[in-house]
Structure formats: C-alpha cells, structure tokens
N, C-alpha and C positions, 0 to 999 in steps of 0.2 A: 513543641516537638511534633513534627508531621511524620508519624511512623506508619509504614505500610499503607500508604495512600495509593489509590488507583489500581490495586492488585487483588481486589476481593474475589473475583471469579475469573481468573485467566483461563484460557483454553489450555488444558493440562498437556503441556508439551505438544501442542497441536501440530507443529511442523516436524517434530522429532529431531530438530536441529538447534535447539536452544541450549545455551551454555549454562549449566549449573542453575537451573531455574528453581526459585523458591515456589514450588507449585502448590503448596498448601498455605496460602496466605491466611491472615489471621482474622478471627471473628470474636472469640470469647474475650470479654473485658478483662484487661490486665492493668494494674496500677502503672501509671507512667514511670519510666525508669530514667535516671539521670544520664546525660550524655557521657560517653567515655572520657576519661581524663586524658590530658595531653601526654603522649608517649614520645620520647625523643631519643631513646637509646638506639645506637647504631645496630642494624640488622634485627631489630625487634619488631614483630608484627604490631601494627596499630589498627585496632578495629573501629569501624565507623558506626557500629550498631551497639545497642545496650547489651548488657550481659544476657546470655541465652544458652540454651542447651543444644543448640545446633552447631555444626562444625563447618568452618570456612573451607572452601575448596582449596586443596593443597597446592594447586598451581599458582595461586594468587600471592603475589608479594605486595604487602600493604605497609607503607611507611608513613611517618609524619615528620616533617621538618620542625626545627625548634620554633619557627614562627607560627606553627599550627597548620600549615598547608599539608594536605595528605596527597600521596601519589600511589597509584596502583599499577603494577606491571604484570603482564602475562606473556610468556614466551610462547609463540605459536608460529607454525609455518603453513598456515592455511588461508590464503595461498603463500607460497614462498616469496621472499624479496619484496614484501609489502608491509607497511606499518600503519596502524590507526592511532591517531592522537585525539584525545578529548580533554577539554577543560570545562568542568561543571561548577557553576557558582550557585550556591544554595540561596538564591534570591530571584524572585519573579514578580509578576504583576501584583500579587497579594500584599507585597510590602510597600507598594506605592502610597504616597500620602495624598494625592489628588483625588477628587471625587469621581473622575473618569480615568480608565486605564490607558496606558500608552507609553509611559516613561521607560519601563524596563525593556520593552521591545525596541523603542527608539534608541536606547543605549546600545543594544545589541547591534543595530545598524551602524552606529558610530565606531564600532570596532574596526570597520573597514575604511574609515575616513580620517586617518591621520593619528600618529602617536609620536612620542619623543624622538624615536629613531627611524620612523618610517613615514615619509611625507604622505599627505592626503592623495589618494588615488594610486599609490604605488604598491600597496599590499597585495591586491589581487593580481596585478601584473607580475610581481615578484614570484608569486606561486604558480602562475600560468607558465612562466619561463621554466619552472622546475617540473612541469608536467601535470599540475593539478588543474582540473577543469573547474571553472567557476560554477558553483551549485553542486555538481556531482562530487568534487573533491574538497571543496571549501564551503562550509555552510555553518549556520547557527540556528538555534531555536529557543524561543522564550515560552515558558509555561506559567502556570499559576504560582509555582514555588521555585522555579529554577530557570537559569539561562545556561545553555550548553553550546560550546564552540567545537567544531569538528574539522579535522584535516585528515584526509585519506592520502597517505604518501605512496606514490607509485613505485618507489624503490626503497630498499633498506639502507641506503647510503647514509653514513654517519653525519655527513655535512648537511644533508637534507633534513634529517631528524633534528639536528641542532638548530637549523633555520625555523623549523616548525615550533620548537620549544621557545625560541626567541620571540616568535610572533605571538605565541600564547602569553608570554610574560608582558609583552607590549600591551596586549589587550587587558591583562589583569590589573595593571597599575599605571600605564603610561599614556593613556589616551589623552589627546590634547583638547578635544571637545570645543573647537573654535566656533564662534558664533556663525561665521560665514558657512562653515561646513554643516552645521546644524540646520541652517536655513535651506541650504541646497538639498539636504536629505529629506526635508519635510514632505515634499511632494512624492518622493519614493515610498516613504512609510505610509503616507495617506493612500497611495495607489494600492499597496498591499492590503490595507484595511478595507478599502472600497471593494476589493475583490471578494470580501465576505458578504457584502450587502446584497440584498435581494429578498425574495419571499421567504426562503428557508431561514435566513438570518432573522427576519422579523418574527417568524414563528418561534425561533429559539429564544429570543429575548422575552417574548410574551410568556413562554413556558417557564423560563427561569424565574421571572418575576412572580408568577403564580405559585410555583412549587416551593420557593424558598423565601417566604416573607420574613423580613428581618435581616436577611443576609445582604451585605453591601453589593450593589450591582457591578462594582469594579472587578469582582471575581469572575464575571461571566466570560470575558473575552481577553485573554492575555495579549493578543495582537494589538488591542487598543480600539478606541472609537475615534471618530473624526474630531469630536470635541476634545478628547484626551490628547490627541496628537497636536491639535492647534494650540493647546495650553502649554506644551512642553517648551522650555527655554533652557539656556545654558545652566542657570542656577539649579533648576530641577534635576537635570541630568548629573551635574557634578555632585549634588547632594546624595543622590541614589548611588552613584559610583563610589564615592568615598565612604559611604555608610555600609555598603553591602558587598562590594568587591574587595574582600579582605582575605588574608591567608586562611583564617579559620573557617571561612565559608567555601573554600575552593578545594577541589580535588582534580588532579591531573591523572589521566589514564593513558597508558601506552601499551598497546598489544601488537603482536606480530613477530616478525623475524628480527628480533632485537638481541643485542648483547646486553644482558641485564646490568652488569657492572658498569659498562660504558653509559648506558641509559640513565642509571642512577646518578652518575657523575654529571651528566649533562643537565639533568633536572636540578641538581643542587647548584650547579654553576649559574643557572638562570633564575632560580627562585629563592635560594637561601638568603639573599640580601633584601628580600621583600619585607619591609618593616610592618610589624603588627601595630595597629593604631593604639594610642595610649588607652583608649576606652574599649579595647577589643572585646573584653568579656561582655560588656553591655551590648555592643553592636551585634556580636555573633549569637547572642542568646535571644535577640528580639524576635518575637513571633508575630505573624499577621493578625490583624483585627478584622475578622470576617463579619462581625455583628453577631446577633443572637437569633437563631432559627426559631420561628414560631410554629410549633407542631399543630397540625389540624386536629381539633377535638371533635369534629363531626364530618361526615362525608360532604364533599363540596365538588363543584364542577366549574369549568371554564372552557371557552372555545375561542378559536382564532380563525377568521375567515380570510381566505386568499384564493382567488379563482385559479391560480396556476398550481396549487398544491393538491396532492391526492388527499382523500379523506382518511385520517388516521385517528383511531380511538385508543386511549391508553388509561390504564389503572396504575397509579403510583402510590407507594407508601414511602414517606419521607420521615426519617428519624434523626435525632442529634448524632453527630459523628462520634465514634469511639476511637480513642488513642490506644493502639494495640502494638505490642512488642512481638517481634518475629521469634516464635519459639515453637516447640513441637505441638503443644496443646492447641495453639491457635491454627497451626497448619492442619491439624486433624479436623478441627471444626470447620475451617473454610473448605476443605475437600468435601466434607459431608454436604455442605450447602451447594458447592459447585456441582456435585453429582445430582442433587435435587433440581437445580436450575437447568441442567442439561436435559433431564428427563421431561421437565415441564416444557422446555423449548421444543423438544421433539414432539410432544403431544400437540402443542399449538401449531407447529408446522404441518403435522399430518391432518389436523382439523381444517386448516386452510386449503390443503390439496384436495380434501374430500368435499369441500364446499364449492358447488358448481358455479354460483354467481354472486356469492355474498362476501366471503372473506378472501382477500387476495394473498396476503402473507401474514404471519403472526410469529411472535417470539417473546422472549423474556430476558431480563438482564438484571444484574445487581452491581452497583458501583459505589465507591466510597470516595468522598472528597473531604478536605479538612473541615468543611462547614456542614456536611450532612452525609448520611448514608441513605441510599435510594434503591428501591427495588421496583421494577416496572414490568407489566405485561401489556403488550401493545399489538395492534393489528391494523393493517391497511385494508379498508373495506370498500365495497361498492357504494358510491355516494347515494344512490337511490334506495339502498337497502342497509344503511348504516345501523339502524336500530337492531336488525337481525344479526348483523356482524358483531355489534357490541355485546348483545346478549350471548352469542356463542362464545366470545372471549371470556366474559364473566363466568359462564357456566363451566367452561373447561378449567379455568383457574380454581373455581370453588370445588369442582369435582376432585382435583388433585389434592387440595388442602384438606378436604373433608375425609377422603378415603385413603389418602397417602399413595405412595408409589408401590409398584409390584416388585417382587424379588427378581423376576425375569428382567425387568428394566434395569434394576441395580446391577445385576450380574453382567448385563451387556455393557454398561458404563465401566465397570471394573475391568472387563476384558479390553475395552478401548484404551483405558488409561495404562493398564499394564503393558500393552503392546507398545504404546508410545514411549513409555519409560525404558523398555528394553531396547527399542530402536535408538533412543537418545544415548544409552550407555555405549552402544557400538559406534555411534557417530561422534562422540565427544572429542575424540582425538583430532578430528578434522573440522570442528566447528569453525566457520569463517572468522577471521580476525575482527571484522566489523561487527559481527553478532556478539562476540565476546566483549568488545569495548562498549557497545550499546547496553548490554546487560549489566555490566559493572556500573555504568553511570546511573542506570535506573535503580539498582540496588543501593548504591551509596545515597542517592537523593531520598530514597524511601526508608533508609536505615534498616534494610532487610539483609539477610545473610545469603551470600552466593554459595550455594551448596553444590556438590558434585552430582552428576547423573547417577553414579553408583550409589551414593548415599540416598538420593531421592528414591531409587528403586528399592533399596533395602527398607527404607522407612515405609514405603507403600506396602510392601509385602508383610511387614511386621504389624501394621495397624489396620489393614483393610482386607486381609485375606478371607475373613469370615464376616464381612459386613452384612448387616441385616436391613431389610427394607424399612423396618420401623425406625431405625436410627436416622436414615436419610429423610423419612417423612417428618420426623420431629424437627430436624434441623431446617428443613424447608418451611415448615409451619412457623417456626420462630422468626424467619425472615419476614413473614407477612403478618406479624403481630406487633403490637406496641404503638400503633398509630391508626388514624382513620384514612380511608382512601381519598386520594385526590384524582378526580377524573378530568382528563384533558382531551380536547378534540380539535384537530385542524380539519377544515372542510372548505370546499370551493363555493358552497352555497349557504347563505344565511337562512335562518328560520326563526319564527317567533319564540320568545321566552326560552332561549337556547339553554341556559344553565339549568333552569327548572326541568326542561324536557330531558336533558342528558341524565340528570339525577333520577327522574321518573323512570326512564328506560332501564337504568341500572337497578333501581329498587324493584321494579316489576320482574326483572330477570332473576333477582335474588329470591323472589317468592316461588319460583319454579323448582320442583325437586330435581335432583341429579342422581343418577345411578353410579355405582362403582365402575371404574374403568376396567375393561376386559383386554388384557394383553394377548396378542396373537403369538402363538408358538410357531417358530420358523426353523427350518432345517438348513443344512449347508447349501451353498450355491449349486444349482442343479443344471448347469450348462457345462458339463465336463468333457463331452465328446463332440467333436465337429467332423469326425470321419477318421479314416486310417491315418496314422502319423505320416506327415509329409516328408518328401525326400528332396535333398538339395540337388539341383541339376547343374549349377554353375557357381563358382566362387572366384573372387578376386580380392586383392589387397592393395591399398594405396601405398606408394613409396613414402609419402609424407603422412605421418600420424598413424600408419598401420591400421587404418580402418578396414575391417573385413566385411565384404559384401557377399551375401549368399542369395541366389535366386532359386526358389523352390520350383518343383515341376509344374505347379499350378500358376506360376508367374509372380507369386508374392515375393517381395524382396526384403531381406533383413540386412541392415548395416550395423556393425557392432564395433565398439572400442572399449577395452577394459581400462579402467583408471582406478586410482586409489585416493582421489582428491576428497571424496566424501565417503568415509567408511560406512559400510552397511547400507549404502543407498544405491538405487538403480533408477535411471531416468529413461523414460520411454516416450517416443514420438510416433504418431501415426498420421499418415496422409493418404487419402484415397479420393478418387474422382478427378474431374478436370476443372474444378473451381468455377470460374466465371462462365465457362462454356456449358456447364450443367444447369445454370439458372436461366430461365426464360426472361428476356429483357422487358417483357410487358407485364410482369407480375410484381406489383409494388410491395416490397417488404417480405419476400418469401424467405430470404436468408434469416431475417429476424424471427420469422415464424418458426423456422427450424430450431433456432437457438433457444426459444422459449418453450416450444411444445414437444420437441422430439424426445429429449431425455425424460421429461416429466411424463410423457406418454408411456413409459415403462417398457417392460419386456413381456413376452407371451406368458411367462411363468411368474412374473413378479410385477407388482406396482412399484413405482419409484420409492414410495415410502417403505414398502416391505424389503426392497433391495438394499436400502440403507441399513436396515436391521440385520439382514443376512450377512452383510459385509463387516459387521462389528468385529473389532479386534484385528483388523487388517489395515495395511497401508495401501489402499486401492482407491483410485479416483474414478469418478464417472462424469464425463463431460466431453462434448464435441462442439465444434463451431464450423460454420460454413464461410470460408474465406475465398479470396481471389484465386488461390492456388489449390483449393480442394477442401473437403471435409477433413478436419484435423483435430488432434488432441495431444496434449502433453501431460505427462504424469510422473510423479515421484513415488517410487515404491521401494521395496526391499527385495533381496534375492529370494527370500522365502515366498513372497507374494507376487513375484513376476508373472508366473503362469496364470494366477487368478486375475491379475490385472488385464492380461490379454484375453482371457476368457470373457470377462465382462464386456469389453469393447467389441469382441467378435460377436457376442450375443446380440448387441444392439444393432449390428449391421446385418445379421442374419435372421433375427426374430424380433423386430420392433413391434410393439403391440398397438401403437397409435391409440392408446386409451383416451376416452373423452376428457379425462381430467387434464391432459396436456393441452388440448385445444381450448378448454375452459380457462386454464391458467393464462394462456396467451391473451384471450379476449378480455378477461377481467383486469389483467395487469395493464394492457394497452389503454383501456378506458381511463384508468387512474393516472398512469404515467404520462399519457399524451398531454395532459393539462399543463405540464411544465416544459413542453417542447419549445415554448417561446419565452421562457422565464429569464433567459440570459442571452447575451450575445453569443456565447459559446454553444448554447443549445441550438440556436437558430443556424449557426454555421454548420453544425453537424447534420441538422435536418434538411435545410434548404440549399446551402451553398455547395455542399458535397455533391449534390446532384448536378448543379450548374457546372461545377468543375469537370464533371464527366459528361458534358454535353447533353444533359437531360436523361441519361440512362437510368431507368428505375431500379437498377441493382444497387445504386448508391443513394444515400439520403433516405428521406421518407416523404410520402405524399400525405393526403388527407387521412384523417382517422377513419372515415368511411371506407376508403380504398384499402387500408391496412386490415380492417376487420373482415374483409372478404377472404383473407387467406385461410386455407383449410388443409387437412391431411390429404384429401384426394389429389390436390395439386402436387403434394410432396411425394406421395407414394411411388409414382413411376420414376422419379429422379433417384430415390434411394434404391429402388429395385434394380435400376440399370447399374448403379455404382456397385451394389452388392454382387452383381453378376459379372461385371467387366473390370471394375477397379479403375485404374491401377491401385495397388496397395504397396506402400513403402513404409517400413517400420525401422526406426532407429533406436538402438539400445546402447546406453553408455553408463558405465559405473563399475561398482565393486562386485564383480562376479566373473566366473569363468565363461569362456565362449561356448562351451558345450551346454551349459545351463541355459544360455540364451537360445541356442539352436533348438534344444529340446522344447522349450516353452513355445516358440513360434511354430515348430513342426507339429505340435499337438493342438494348435489353435488355428491360426490363419493359414499355416502351411497344410493343414488337413482339409481345408475347404475344397469341395469337388469342382468348383468352377474353374474356368481358364481365364486368368486375368491379363489385361493388357500390360505391356512393359512400361514402367515409369519413365517418363521423359519430360524434359523441360520444353515449354513452348510459350510464345507470346500470343495472347488473344488479340484479335483485330476488331476494328469497327468502333472502338471507343476513342474519341478524339479530345484533346485539350481544346477548350473553347476559343473562339476568335477574341482578339483584343477588345476589351470592354470595361466599363465601370459598373459595378454591381452595388446597389444600395438596398439594404434590408433593414428591418426594424425588429426590436425585441420589446418585451413587456416587463423587463426587470428594473433595476436601479435607474432612475431618471437621469443620472449623470454619468452613466457608464457607456463607453463606446469601444468597438473593436475595429482596428484598422489593419488590413492585410494587403500586401501586394504580392502577386504571383507573376513569374515569368516562365514561359514555356521552355523546357529543355528537351530531354529525350529519355529513352529507357536506359537500362544499365549495361547494354551490350558492349559499350566502349568503356573499359575499366579506367583508363587514364582520364577520360572526360569526367566520369563519375567522381573520381577522387579529386580532380581539380575543382569541380563544383563543391565538393565537401569542404575543401580548404577555403574556397571563396565564401561559403556560408559562414565559416569561422571568422573570417575578416569582417564580414558584414555585421556579425553579432558583436564583435568587439566595438565597432564604431557605433552601433545602435546603443550599446550600454554606455559608452563614453558620452554620447550626445544626449540621448533621451533620459537616461537615468542619472548619470553623474552631473552633467552640465545643467540640464533643464529641470531635473527632478520630476519629470512628467509621468513616469511609469515605473513600476516595481521590477518587472521582468520582461523587457523587450527581447525578442529572440529572432533568429533567422532559421530557415529550414531549407532542406534540399532533398528531393525524392526522385530517384531514377527507378522507374518501375521494373520489377523482375517478372511481371505477369502480363503487361499490356504493351503492345508494340508501339514504340515511338512516344510513350507517355512519360512525362516527368516535368518537374518544376522546381524553381528555387524562389525564395521569397523572404519577406519580413513580416513580423507581427507585433502589435502592441495593444495592450488594454489601457485605455486612456479616459481622462475626463472629457466630457463633450467639448469644452472650450479649447482643449489641446489638440484636437484632431487636425486642424489646418496646419498648425506648427509642426506636428509630426510628419505630415505629408511633405512639407518642405524639407525636413531632415532626410526622409527617404530619398527624395530627388537629389539632394546634395550628396548623399552617400554614393548613389549610383554614378553621378558625374565624377566624383573623386576617384572611384575605382577604375574608371576608364582612362585615367591620365597616367601615362608611363612615368614611373619613378615615384608615384604617390603612395604605393604600398611599401611600407618599411620592412626591413629585415626583422625588426623587433616584433611587429605585428604578425609576420609569418611564423616566427618562433612561438609566439603565444598561442596561435591557432593550431600549429602543427604538433607541438611537443606533447600536449595531453593525449592526442590521438596515438602518437608513437609509443608513449609509455603504456597506454592501455593495450596496444598491440603486443608489446614486449611481455606483458604479464598474462595475456590471454591463454597461452598454452598451459598455464599452471592451475587452471580451474576447469570445471566441466562445461561451462557455458559455451566455449568455442567448439569443443568436440561434439557437444549435443547438437549444435547448429549444423556442423559439417556432416555429421552422421545422419541427420534427418533427411538429407538429400544427396547422399554420396553417389547414388546411381542415377537419379533423375537429373541432377545438376552437378556433375563432377567438376565443372569449371570453377565452382566455389572454392575448392581446395587450392587450385592454381592461383586464383585471385588473391586468396589470403596470403599465399607464399610471396606474391609479388607486391602486396599492399605497401609494405614499408619502403621497398626500393622505389616504387613509383612516387610515393608521397614525398620522399626525400629529394627527388629530382625536380619537383614542381617549383618553379621560380616565380618571383613577383611579376615578371613580364607575362608568364603563362596566365596568371590570374587576371591581369589587365586584358589580355586577349579574350578570355572567357567572359569577363564582364562586358566587353565591347560587343561580343557576339550574341550574348543571351539577354542582357539587361537593356533591352531596347523596346520602344513603344509598341511595335507591332506584335510583340510577344507578351504584352503586359495585360493582366486582368487585375483590377483593383476591387477591393471589397471594403465597404463601410457598413457596419451594423450599428445603428443608432437607436436610442430609446424612442418609443412612440410618443 
C-alpha cells in the first residue's frame, strides 16, 4: 500500500485554484488498512481509498466495472466545450525487476508505437488531425509508482471523446510491442534520459546513494538510466505490460463538458470486455521492493565536487517511511507540521536576505516517499565563506527547534491559509477541467480523499481557529527527531579531509549558544495615498470583446474586461517604460540586475522581508521584470485585494528603497550561479548565442562574470526615475469584478499620481540586426556526449500578419518532418522542434528554425536531415494536405476555445490602447490561417530558407 505519498507538506491551496485539495496530508502513524473491496453495483460509488472519516467531493462520480477498472467523472464547464481524459496505471519504475530503471518509461513510449487497431506512427497523426497538439494535447508520464496517459480534447464532440477512450483502451491492453518498433524507439528514450545527465544529475545520484543506504538505486530516476534502457527488450516490456497493465490497477478519469450518461456508456463500451488476468489478485496486490533503509545512528557527512555547481550545504534527517491513511487526525497533524515548516522556511529566507555576503538563499522542506521520510534544511552559500554559511544554517534551525515558533508567526500562517481556503471556495465552481483531472489522478494514485473546498474550509475553522504556538513547535520538533543528521555538501572546490571538516564545522557551530527568536510586530500596509483620486479624461470600448479603456487625466491607461471564467479571481497586468530603449546598450546585464536587485531592495517603509509579512492573508504578488517592451508585471488577485495589489506596485515605482541587501543578493547570487553558465548546451545558448543572434548587443545574453558584477543601483536609478516620471503606464484588469471597482482602485493609486505620463503606443526599436549568414560553433562543459544543433533563417518582424501566420504554419510542417525523421525513423532525439519568431518590438527582426538535442555522433546525420527537409519544402506539391491539416488543426482548435478562458482577454487587455492591432489580428487569425495553401508554404520556404539568411549553431562538449 503506498498511501499518501509525496503529499506531506503541500503549499496549502497556494494558488487558490486547486480542486478539492486534501490539504492536511497525514503524519501520525495509523495501522495499514485493507484496500476497498470490489464494488460493481450500478450507480454505486466505488471508493479508491481505505475507510475514512472524510467525505468525498459530491461532484465526483466514482464507479468500478466488474473487471475491477475504476472510472471517475466530473462534469465541468471550465472552459466550455473541452474535455480532459486521463488513464492512470498504478505501476511505475519501482515495480521493475531489472537492476537499473527504464522499462516502465520505455513502455510508456511504446503506447505511441503501434497497437492492435492503430498502426505504428498513426496514433499521434490521428490525434493531430482532430486538433490535439503533440505534447500539449497528448502526453504521458512515468513516476516511481505510476504511469499516466493524458489527452486534452479541444472539443466536447462525442465522436472525439469516443476516439480518445478507444486510444486509451488500445494503450491499456492492445500494444503490439514489435521488436522493430522497440529498437527504433530506443534512441528516442535514450535521448530523453540523456537530457537528465550533467553535473546536477551526478550530484543527485551521489546524494541519493548517501542519504538512503540500503534502498535500491532503481528508485532514483523513473525516466531510467542508459544501462537500464540498453537492457530493455521485448520480453522485458511484455512481462511488465501483462503483469501490471491490468484493470485492477487502472483508473480512467474524464472531466469537462461531458454528458455523464453518454460518457459512462462509452467507457463501458471500450473497457467492459477487458479481461482480468486469472491471477489478478496476486498481480494487483504486488508491492515494490525498495530494499531496507539503514538509518544513521550518528552524525555523518559527505560532499560532492563539481566546478559548475554552486556551493550548497544541507542538513538532512532520514527516517523509515510511514504508511498513513487519509483521515482527519492525520490531516490535522500534517497541517501542524506544514505550518511549522513554513515558519522555519520564512526564518531561513530572511536570514539569507540579511546575510550580506555569506548565505545566498536558504529553505526547508519535508517529503515522503515509499522508502523514506525526509526533512531537510538547506542553503546556497558563498564558496569562500561556506563555513560561516553552514554555521548560520545550523544555528537558525537549532534556534527554532530549541525555542519554538512565536504566536505572531503562527497567527500569520493561519491568516494566509484561511485566506487561501476562502478564495478556493469562491473559485471552485470554475476550477479548470485540467486541474480537476490532474488532482483526481494524484488522489487516486495516493489513495487520498478528494474533498471539497467548502469542507476544507469548515475543517480548518473547526480545528485551527485557536491554534497555539506550542502545538506547532511540538509538531515541528517531532519532524526533526528520531534520527541523526546527515550532512551533505556540493561545492565547486575540493578541500582536504572534507567529511571530517564538514562534521567539525557542524559540531563547532552546535557548541555556540543561540538566543530566542524575536518576532517583529508589523502594521498594515502604509502606502494608502498617492494623491487626490484621479479622474478619467477619455474612455473607449472595443466592438470585439467589449474591452473598456479609460485614460486618466495624468495619462495612465486602464483596460478592463469583466469575465466569469474564474470566480472570485482578478488578473492584473502592468507595463511601463519603453523597454529596450530604456536600457543602455553598453551595460552588460543591467536588466538582469533589475530583476535580481530591484524588488529585493524593498520600499522606503519596508524591507522585502517585512513587506512579505505585512501582506500576510492577502492574494497580492510582488514582482517586476525588465523586458523588450518595458517593465512589466502580471498578478493574480481577488476583488477584495485589487486595490492593495495596485498600491504595492505603485509604491515600488514611486518609493523604491534600493536597500543594500538587494545589490548584495545580486552579487552573491551571480557568483554562485555563474558557475553553471557553461554546464549544458542550453545554458551556453542562453548566455553566449543569444547575444550573437542580436549582433553582439549587450542587452541580450551575458558577458563575463567581472562585467556583470559591475552593475549597481546608481546605473539603475536614473532609468527608474525617468519611467516613474514619464511612463507610459498601461494597466490591464480582467476578471470577476464590476468595472467601477476596477476604476476606483486605479483612480486611487496610479490614477492619483501627480506626474503627466506619456501616452502608451506601440513602436519597433531600431538598430538591432539579425546577424549575417554564418556558422557558429560553441562548447559546453556538461555531458561529454550531448550536443545541440540549431539552424536559424532570418525572416522579419510581425507587421505583416499573413506572413507571420504563414511562417507559423511552415514551422508546424517542419516540426512534423523533424519528428518523423529524427525521432521516429532514426531514433536520434527525444524532442526535435521547430520555432518561428516575428518580433513585436524590434524593427525587421525575426527568424524561423529547427532545434535538436543529440548525441555527438548524430550531429552530422541531423544536419543532413535539416538540409533535406528544407529542400523538400521548396518543391511544389511536396507538402501534403494531410500535413497541412495536422499542422493547422491544433492551432484552429486552440483559437476556437480561446474566448472561453481569461488567457486571451488578459493578453488583449494588457495592450488594448498601446497595440489595438492585436484585437484585429486575433479576429482575422482563423480566416487567414484557413486561406493559407501548400503552395503558399512552398513560396515562404523558397523565400526564407535560403543560405544567405542562414545562421547555424552547434554547441558541442569540450
């Protein structure tokens, strides 16, 4: 029984948009319960969890077929006309019989490679013709204990749902597993496995081996290892398939805009004749053999050296795993521990912020697997001062355990959780279908109860309204008892007698006394007035979508649309400044400095740590980024917190403090993270090639560490000052509130500012050119067999909508052919892809291209494939109607559904005044896309995919 795994300290309704979350996962030991008996009566609920005192969400229909397969249905229209289908198999890598993992994941891949009624290579094409995008709409995942298949249906058409269930049944019992298909897929799976390799993976393996002695290493990586993948053959896959893909281990989940009765009939049609194996009880009750954990009986230490990794010091306690049933008592206990962990996490974070040059970041976590329960406190520290950083970590942990938490800290956590639960109750009616399906799958696999948000709120109010600090302190202390500490360090530099030195530093720190923690008392947010309430000078409304735009007398613009797609939620966007034009081209990394140091620099009245506490119990975000089109932020809040959200961001633009801890955070973070800037091909591409792609402009990519460390607040202050004085400022608000509430919130914040702001308008920056045709070769310091091959062809900006959409379709055709050639035929890479970018911010700038992560030996062959694809696309009649359908239909289906969710309206409202053309482009999108012909694509390929527009990139291991 693997009950309540991976759930021990979830963020308590952290998004406010989770469906029926069991937020009080279990901790107190409870005797294992028998699995529920088979229930087959028509219209009778069949529970997947042991007997409990919790109540299942009333929206869930849970049934079980006579063969033992369970299915769960939830009717939902969020969004309308869409359906999510899942098939979860209670079998993952932990049930494999080989010494190295890989078979379960390999079998997941074979689901797309031929079955009794679907020829090899046809399943994905069949779904693409129906409008499901490969990857986004069709996917699968293998974990330690499960394999889950996902189909996101772009319409609620009964025939499409029937096709989806047919495909799931083919996957469940009809895979052909031919030797030839297995051999062709081997390179694809190996490519995915290889994508995990590198310094971080090596450190993970070393840490796992150290922390969990006696546990079999195959539990480490469900994706598999190269040795595991190499060992897989037809017999291995067939044995796993026939042993564990059984009705009794399988659950089908369907959520969305469904007819329940018709959906039940379709499920029974496809799955009722699935035969139970003769030895089903034996197969379905088999549990993994993880080995036996050897618990440390004395403090011990280990370290891992890798020049590209930051220095991280960690204190672990590892104990045998507990089998826990989901019930009220266990949820109470886990909530107590979760609150304690959150308080400790906050203390460690604040300690890192206050540390000028020693501790970069710090945190804590608690997690449970079937083989062990683990609690950890960890910190990224300055390499040259790791001893001080480690001592600080140990003392902050010991201080909390010795003196406990304060009532003020507990009360703040309670306010946070209560607020999130109340938001969840309002939002539950419109929780997205996909979130519901994913939650149900997780709960089924963990044998936990899916409870309603209303029940969660009532439960919390009943059991935690008078929570005392001593209860939380006791629960947190229990987490850190029962085992000896395991100290683990990753570092870029070796040193003599490392294990002994680490233990010595730890023990010496333990000898130092610690004083009780002093909590700071903070009042409400103190930026409530920005001037007299602003007045609207002009207003307009769009004919499409009825987006209302209001220009205040000071020039601030509000674009507003009321929706009911997410009950109780409001989405806010802010864009100010001129983007690229605000940044000097000769300052290496200034935008990165802004993103690291500006928010952490705090406000005149609050440090960032204090601000976090002041905002307790609210749905308010704090974040800004410096992009090509300006300083911007996007926030999810509630109608009640909208004004406060705007006050916080207005305060950052009008009263930034530029506190030294912000610049210090940038400096110490950069010194540690820069080490891995060459640790993979992708890292090198972002750091070095991004700058080459923009003709050496220092506003892209990153230069030397020395150059980046020169950045400072004095360079940033005049830029922020100009933006704060002149703007422009454009605010978008979309969601579940009345227009007057939005107007009042803006009028009392940004609309009240006394400056006169420029009018928002769209423009293209000049002076940044796509590079001349050339071959670029770079190196990385990661996996010695990993390479990245990319080809770019110069196109243009997005001013010509028809050209942009034609290139988007051409990208889709290229991607189909890349997948057919490199993945399916050659097995050379897991996820080759094409890309197309027509800039909305840089005049004349754009490109289309191809990308593949490869083995070193496959680079030349892949280049040949790239060239052959280009040649083929330039031949009239060579692009088939079926290819065009498969590339176009997923886009059309996405467009058809876009108006039924907030995403589209949020994007359009964010720029309704500065870029009104976006609305017209959206309206014309489907029409233009449907008019593009294969001949149009041939013309585009002939015009753009030519040598004098081509920049090639190879990133190879050193």
